[in-house]
N, C-alpha and C positions, 0 to 999 in steps of 0.2 A: 756477769749478771749485775744489773743495777738494783741495789737494795735500799737506797735512800731516796726519800721524796724531795730532798734538797738538791738532788742532781739537776743541773741546768736544763737538760732535756725534759725531765719530768715537770719542772716548773713551767717550761714553755708550753707543754701540752695542756697543763692544768689551766693556763690562761684562755684556752679555747672554750672553756665553760661559759665565758662571758662574750657578749656582743662585741665589746671593744677588742678583746683578744683575737677574735675571729677576723674582724675587719683589718686589724694591724697586720696579721699574718697572711690574710687572704686564704685561709685554710678551713677545711671541714674536719670535724672530729667524728671518726667512724668507730662506734663502739659495738663490739660483738662480731661473731663469725659471719653471720648472714650479711651484714652491711659491708664487711671487708670483701667477702666473696662477690657481692653484687657490684661493688665499686671496681673490683678487678675485671669482672665481666664486661663492665661498661667502659673499659679502657681509660679510667680516670688516672690522673697524674699522681700516683701515690708517693708520698714523701717519706713517711716514717712508719715502721711497723714495730710495735712493742707487744711482746707475748710472753707467756710463762712456758716453762719446759713441758708442763702437762698439756698445754694447748698444742704445742708443736708435735707432741707424740700422738695426740688425738686426730690432728688434721695435717698429716705429712704432705699430702699432695697439694693442698691449698698453700701451705707454707712454702713449698718448693716453687710453686708458680709465682706467688707474690714476691718471693725473695729475688727473683730474676728481674723484677721490674721496679721495686721500691728503692728509694735512694739510701735509706738507712734502716738497718735491722738491729733490734736490741732485745735481749732476754731480760726480763724483770721478775722480781719476786711477786708473789700473789698480793702482798701488802701494798707494794708500789703500784701494781696494776689497779687495785681497788681505789687508791688515792687519785688516779688519773681519770677515772670515769665518773659520769653523773648517775650511773645505775647503782642499785643496791647490791646486786649479785652478778658482777661481770663474769663473762664466760671464758676469760683468759686472753683476750686480744683487744688491742686498740690500735687504730691507724690514723694517720692524717693524710689529707689529699688536698691538692689545689682546688679552690673554688672557682670553677670556670662557668660563668653565667651563659645562659642560652642567648642566641641572637634572634630577635623577633623576625628579622628579614628572611630567616630560613623556613618560616612557616609558609607553605604554599598549599593551595587548594583548601582553604579554611572551611571547616564544617561546623565545629562546635567548640566553644570555649567558656570559661568561667571568669567572671569578675567578682572578686571578694573584697568587701570593704570592712576594715577595722576588725578583722578576725583576731582574737586574743589567745585562744587556747591551742598550744602546740599539738596536743593529741588530736584535736579536731582537724587541724590542717593536715597532719600526717595521714589521717584516715581519708580525708578528701583526696589527697594525692594518690593514695592507694586505689581508691575507686576510680579516679580519673584515668589511671594507667590501665585498669581492668576494662574500662569502657572505650579506651582509645581516643580521648579528646585531644584537641590540638594545642591547648595551652591554658594556663591559669595566670591571671593578673591580680596582684594584691596591692592594696594601698600601703604606703610606706609606714603607716601607723599600726599595721598588723604585726603579729608575732613574726620573728625572724624566720625566713624560709630555711636558713641553715642552722636553726636551733637543734641541738642534739636530739631532743625529744621528738621533733618533727621528723628527723631522719629515721629514728627508731620506729615511730608509729607508722611510717610509710611502708615498713617491711621491705625496703629495698626499691620500692617503686619510685622513690625520689629521683633516681637517675634516668627514669623513662619519660617524665612529663616536662615539657617546656614550661618554665615559670619565670615570671617577671614581676618586679616591684616598681610601682609608679607613685610619684607624688601628685599626679593629676589623672586619676582614673576617668574623669569626665572627658578629657581629650582622647583617651584610648577608646572609650565607647563611641564618641563622635566619629572617630576615624573609621571604625568598622561599620557604623550605621551609614555613613556616607558611601561606603562600598557595597551597600545592599544587604548587609547582615541584619537579621531580625533580632531586636533587643527585647529581652524578656526579664522583667523584674518580679521577684518573689515578694509578695505582701500577704500578711495574715488575713486581711479583709477583702482581698480580690474575689470577684464573683466567678471568674473562670478558673477551673482547676487545671493542674499541670498535665493531666492526661488528655486535655482538649487541645494541647499544643501540636502544631505541625513541626516536628523536630528533625525532619529529613532535609530541610533547607538550612543554609548557614545561619547559626544562632549563637548569640552571646547571652548567657544566663547570669543575672546579677543577684548576688547574695550578700546579706548584710551581717552586721555584728550580732553575736549570740543574744544580746539583750535588747539593743535599740534598733536593730534592723538597718535598712538602707537609708541613706541620706536623701532628702528631697531632690537634690541636684541630679542624682543618678536616676531616681524614679522618673523625673521629668523627661528623660531621654528614651524611656521604654516605649516600644511599639505595642507590647502586650503586658498585662499584669495578671499574675497567676497566684493561686494559693494551693496549699495541700490540705485536704479535708481532715478535720480533727474531731474526735469525740467530745461530747459535752464535758466541760470542766477542764479540758486540756488547752492550755494557752499557746503552746508552740512545740516544735520538734527540735531536737539537737541539730545544729546546722550541718553536721556531717551526714546525719541520717536523711535530712531533707535533700541534700545534694545527691546522695546515692539514689533516692527515688526518681529524681528528675533525669539523672544520667542513664539510669537503666531503662526508663521509659524511652529515651532517645535510642538506646541500643535496641530495644524491642522493635521500634519503628524501622530502624535501619535493616534489621533482619527480615 
């Protein structure tokens, strides 16, 4: 059993709390039983599994399954496990997995996608990913000045849906939008002062929905590419909705129209 946080493996995993550490190792940090279980089910390349004896006793079947695939297994003390995680009350297990980016060319028969610019809150992104998986969209494209898609809080907030949704990070979202626009995809920008509401959209045709920063919204360069501008009606005195809530409303309107 590893009982010291000075152990080289523990130091290596703690580095995954930072963007730099994750990039250098090309690794994901999976905290908690649900994420480990989901990653296993998604056939991710699991590298290390660290767990307490109590966790192994509680989840014997999951431990047995993962142990056959993971490269390294380590029992750790509760204190060491707590030092490895970004959560306050970890449930007894941490794993690492290779970060294997999606390949955009694998997207065929495109129907619906999200373009998200300068999104900063990991909880919001995780919730958006969860909603995207629930509504079956084809992909999410984020600007490279957004929160890291592999941020541990993003993975946790996605409740395992992170492994189901194709995601891409771009330094030039304008080029991404132009490419889809040139292929006949309808481009929809969300703006607070647009006169058309989101339920007026025809979302059964291929569509890219553009969403902006929680505070400043979309850049003019992306808005200029939109075929349609839409808003979400708000009550008097309410300036805006949380971006994850706004996304959910539009995606479920698309789901309703498809049904």
